[in-house]
C-alpha positions as a Markdown table, in Angstrom:
| # | Residue | x | y | z |
|---|---|---|---|---|
| 1 | Met | 0.0 | 0.0 | 0.0 |
| 2 | Asn | 1.2 | 3.5 | -0.7 |
| 3 | Thr | 0.9 | 6.3 | 1.8 |
| 4 | Asn | -2.3 | 7.7 | 0.3 |
| 5 | Glu | -4.0 | 4.3 | 0.6 |
| 6 | Val | -2.8 | 3.9 | 4.2 |
| 7 | Ser | -4.1 | 7.3 | 5.1 |
| 8 | Arg | -7.5 | 6.6 | 3.5 |
| 9 | Tyr | -7.6 | 3.2 | 5.3 |
| 10 | Gln | -6.9 | 4.9 | 8.6 |
| 11 | Gln | -9.6 | 7.5 | 8.0 |
| 12 | Phe | -12.1 | 4.7 | 7.2 |
| 13 | Arg | -11.2 | 2.8 | 10.4 |
| 14 | Gln | -11.6 | 6.0 | 12.4 |
| 15 | Phe | -15.0 | 6.7 | 10.8 |
| 16 | Arg | -16.1 | 3.1 | 11.3 |
| 17 | Ser | -15.2 | 3.3 | 15.0 |
| 18 | Glu | -17.2 | 6.5 | 15.4 |
| 19 | Ile | -20.2 | 5.0 | 13.8 |
| 20 | Lys | -20.1 | 1.9 | 16.0 |
| 21 | Lys | -19.9 | 3.9 | 19.2 |
| 22 | Ser | -22.8 | 6.2 | 18.3 |
| 23 | Ser | -26.5 | 5.7 | 17.7 |
| 24 | Asp | -26.7 | 9.0 | 15.8 |
| 25 | Tyr | -26.0 | 7.4 | 12.4 |
| 26 | Leu | -28.6 | 5.8 | 10.0 |
| 27 | Val | -26.9 | 3.2 | 7.9 |
| 28 | Ile | -28.5 | 2.6 | 4.5 |
| 29 | Gly | -27.5 | -0.2 | 2.2 |
| 30 | Ile | -28.6 | 0.0 | -1.4 |
| 31 | Asp | -28.5 | -2.8 | -3.9 |
| 32 | Val | -28.3 | -0.8 | -7.2 |
| 33 | Ala | -29.9 | -2.3 | -10.3 |
| 34 | Lys | -30.8 | -0.9 | -13.7 |
| 35 | Asp | -34.5 | -0.2 | -13.2 |
| 36 | Lys | -35.3 | -0.8 | -9.5 |
| 37 | His | -33.1 | -0.5 | -6.4 |
| 38 | Tyr | -33.5 | -2.2 | -3.0 |
| 39 | Ala | -32.6 | -0.4 | 0.3 |
| 40 | Phe | -32.1 | -1.5 | 3.8 |
| 41 | Phe | -32.2 | 0.9 | 6.8 |
| 42 | Gly | -30.5 | 0.1 | 10.1 |
| 43 | Ser | -28.0 | 1.2 | 12.7 |
| 44 | Ala | -24.4 | 0.2 | 13.3 |
| 45 | Arg | -25.6 | -1.5 | 16.5 |
| 46 | Gly | -27.7 | -4.0 | 14.6 |
| 47 | Glu | -31.1 | -2.4 | 14.8 |
| 48 | Thr | -33.3 | -2.8 | 11.7 |
| 49 | Phe | -35.6 | 0.1 | 10.9 |
| 50 | Arg | -36.8 | -1.1 | 7.5 |
| 51 | Arg | -35.8 | -4.3 | 5.9 |
| 52 | Arg | -36.6 | -3.6 | 2.3 |
| 53 | Leu | -37.6 | -0.6 | 0.3 |
| 54 | Ile | -38.0 | -1.0 | -3.4 |
| 55 | Phe | -37.6 | 2.2 | -5.4 |
| 56 | Glu | -37.3 | 3.0 | -9.1 |
| 57 | Asn | -34.2 | 4.4 | -10.8 |
| 58 | Asn | -35.7 | 7.9 | -11.4 |
| 59 | Ile | -36.4 | 11.1 | -9.6 |
| 60 | Thr | -39.7 | 9.8 | -8.2 |
| 61 | Gly | -37.8 | 6.8 | -6.7 |
| 62 | Phe | -35.1 | 9.0 | -5.3 |
| 63 | Glu | -37.8 | 11.2 | -3.6 |
| 64 | Lys | -39.3 | 8.0 | -2.2 |
| 65 | Leu | -36.0 | 7.0 | -0.7 |
| 66 | Lys | -35.4 | 10.5 | 0.6 |
| 67 | Ser | -38.9 | 10.5 | 2.2 |
| 68 | His | -38.2 | 7.3 | 4.0 |
| 69 | Ile | -34.9 | 8.5 | 5.3 |
| 70 | Glu | -36.5 | 11.7 | 6.7 |
| 71 | Ser | -39.4 | 9.7 | 8.4 |
| 72 | Ile | -37.0 | 7.3 | 10.1 |
| 73 | Gln | -34.8 | 10.2 | 11.2 |
| 74 | Ala | -37.8 | 12.0 | 12.6 |
| 75 | Val | -38.9 | 9.0 | 14.6 |
| 76 | Arg | -35.4 | 8.4 | 15.9 |
| 77 | Val | -35.0 | 12.0 | 17.1 |
| 78 | Lys | -38.2 | 11.7 | 19.2 |
| 79 | Cys | -36.9 | 8.7 | 21.0 |
């Protein structure tokens, strides 16, 4: 590894450590496909907020994803 790769790896490890110690982060995994995408919403601590959201690869689908993110964040802030 060159020094740039080492630095990026250290930054990634630090960021991963911060996420694991905090419940402030919403982790979203997206399986990207040509027409439809699948998203998972959870926390770094293993909580599942939404197991599967299917949204289309267009602006309407992006707005659907964004809406779900905002609603999950709103519920988590109240807790």
